[in-house]
KOLFISE-384523 format. One record per residue (C-alpha): y, x, z; residue in one letter; residue number from 1. Coordinates in steps of 0.5 Angstrom, whole numbers, always signed. Example, Ala and Ser with C-alpha at 12.3 -4.5 7.8 and 13.67 -1.06 7.14 Angstrom:
# residues 2
-9  +25  +16  A  1
-2  +27  +14  S  2
END
This chain:
# residues 120
-14  -163  +30  M  1
-14  -157  +26  G  2
-18  -154  +21  Q  3
-21  -147  +22  S  4
-18  -142  +17  T  5
-25  -141  +14  Q  6
-25  -148  +11  D  7
-19  -148  +8  M  8
-18  -146  +1  D  9
-12  -141  +1  L  10
-9  -137  -5  P  11
-11  -130  -5  D  12
-4  -126  -4  P  13
-6  -120  -7  F  14
-9  -122  -14  V  15
-3  -120  -18  D  16
-3  -113  -14  I  17
-11  -111  -15  Y  18
-14  -114  -21  P  19
-21  -115  -21  T  20
-23  -112  -27  Q  21
-20  -106  -30  P  22
-15  -106  -35  S  23
-17  -102  -42  P  24
-13  -96  -42  K  25
-7  -95  -47  S  26
-7  -90  -53  V  27
-1  -87  -50  S  28
-5  -87  -43  F  29
-11  -83  -46  R  30
-7  -78  -50  L  31
-3  -77  -43  G  32
-9  -76  -40  E  33
-12  -71  -45  K  34
-5  -67  -45  L  35
-5  -67  -38  G  36
-12  -64  -38  R  37
-10  -59  -44  V  38
-4  -57  -39  F  39
-8  -55  -33  L  40
-13  -51  -37  T  41
-8  -47  -40  F  42
-4  -47  -33  K  43
-11  -44  -31  G  44
-12  -39  -36  K  45
-4  -37  -35  I  46
-5  -36  -28  D  47
-12  -32  -29  R  48
-8  -27  -34  K  49
-2  -27  -29  Y  50
-6  -25  -24  Q  51
-10  -20  -28  A  52
-4  -17  -30  V  53
+0  -16  -23  T  54
-7  -13  -21  Q  55
-7  -8  -26  G  56
+1  -6  -24  I  57
-1  -6  -17  H  58
-7  -1  -19  H  59
-2  +3  -23  Q  60
+3  +3  -18  V  61
-2  +5  -12  E  62
-5  +11  -17  A  63
+2  +13  -18  E  64
+4  +13  -11  S  65
-3  +17  -9  E  66
-1  +22  -14  M  67
+6  +23  -12  E  68
+3  +24  -5  R  69
-2  +29  -7  L  70
+4  +33  -10  A  71
+8  +33  -4  Q  72
+2  +35  +0  E  73
+1  +41  -5  Q  74
+8  +43  -5  W  75
+8  +42  +3  L  76
+2  +47  +3  Q  77
+5  +52  -1  E  78
+11  +52  +3  Q  79
+6  +53  +9  V  80
+3  +59  +6  E  81
+10  +62  +4  Q  82
+12  +61  +11  I  83
+6  +64  +14  A  84
+6  +70  +9  A  85
+13  +72  +11  Q  86
+11  +71  +19  Y  87
+5  +76  +18  H  88
+9  +81  +14  S  89
+15  +80  +20  Q  90
+9  +81  +25  L  91
+6  +87  +22  K  92
+13  +90  +21  R  93
+15  +89  +28  L  94
+8  +92  +30  Q  95
+9  +98  +26  H  96
+16  +99  +29  R  97
+13  +98  +36  Y  98
+8  +103  +35  A  99
+13  +108  +32  F  100
+18  +107  +38  V  101
+12  +108  +43  S  102
+10  +114  +40  L  103
+17  +117  +40  M  104
+17  +115  +47  A  105
+11  +119  +48  L  106
+13  +125  +45  L  107
+20  +125  +48  I  108
+17  +124  +55  G  109
+11  +129  +53  G  110
+17  +134  +51  V  111
+21  +133  +57  C  112
+15  +133  +62  G  113
+13  +140  +59  A  114
+21  +142  +59  T  115
+21  +140  +66  V  116
+15  +144  +68  I  117
+16  +150  +65  T  118
+24  +151  +67  Y  119
+23  +148  +74  F  120
END
């Protein structure tokens, strides 16, 4: 009846697609490979240089922002010191006024009390 497929000699349909021996590389192919490697090498160097430059820029920006923050902090501290000095001077002035008013009230009360005692 029929033969098994193992006994039949069938032509390989993939002979054209997958050659058994590698073909020699042409000059343009080898030149392209070398140019590609050179390109990748330069690309790596450029990437590293770009990263170094951007990292330097980021450090500089961070340093400037830190200096600006410190300057603002110092300015705010000066403002706090000025306001505290004004508050303490006003507090001292009010204490002096209250002491003067209390002393005057004591004197007036004493004089009025002495007057009331002597005349009544």
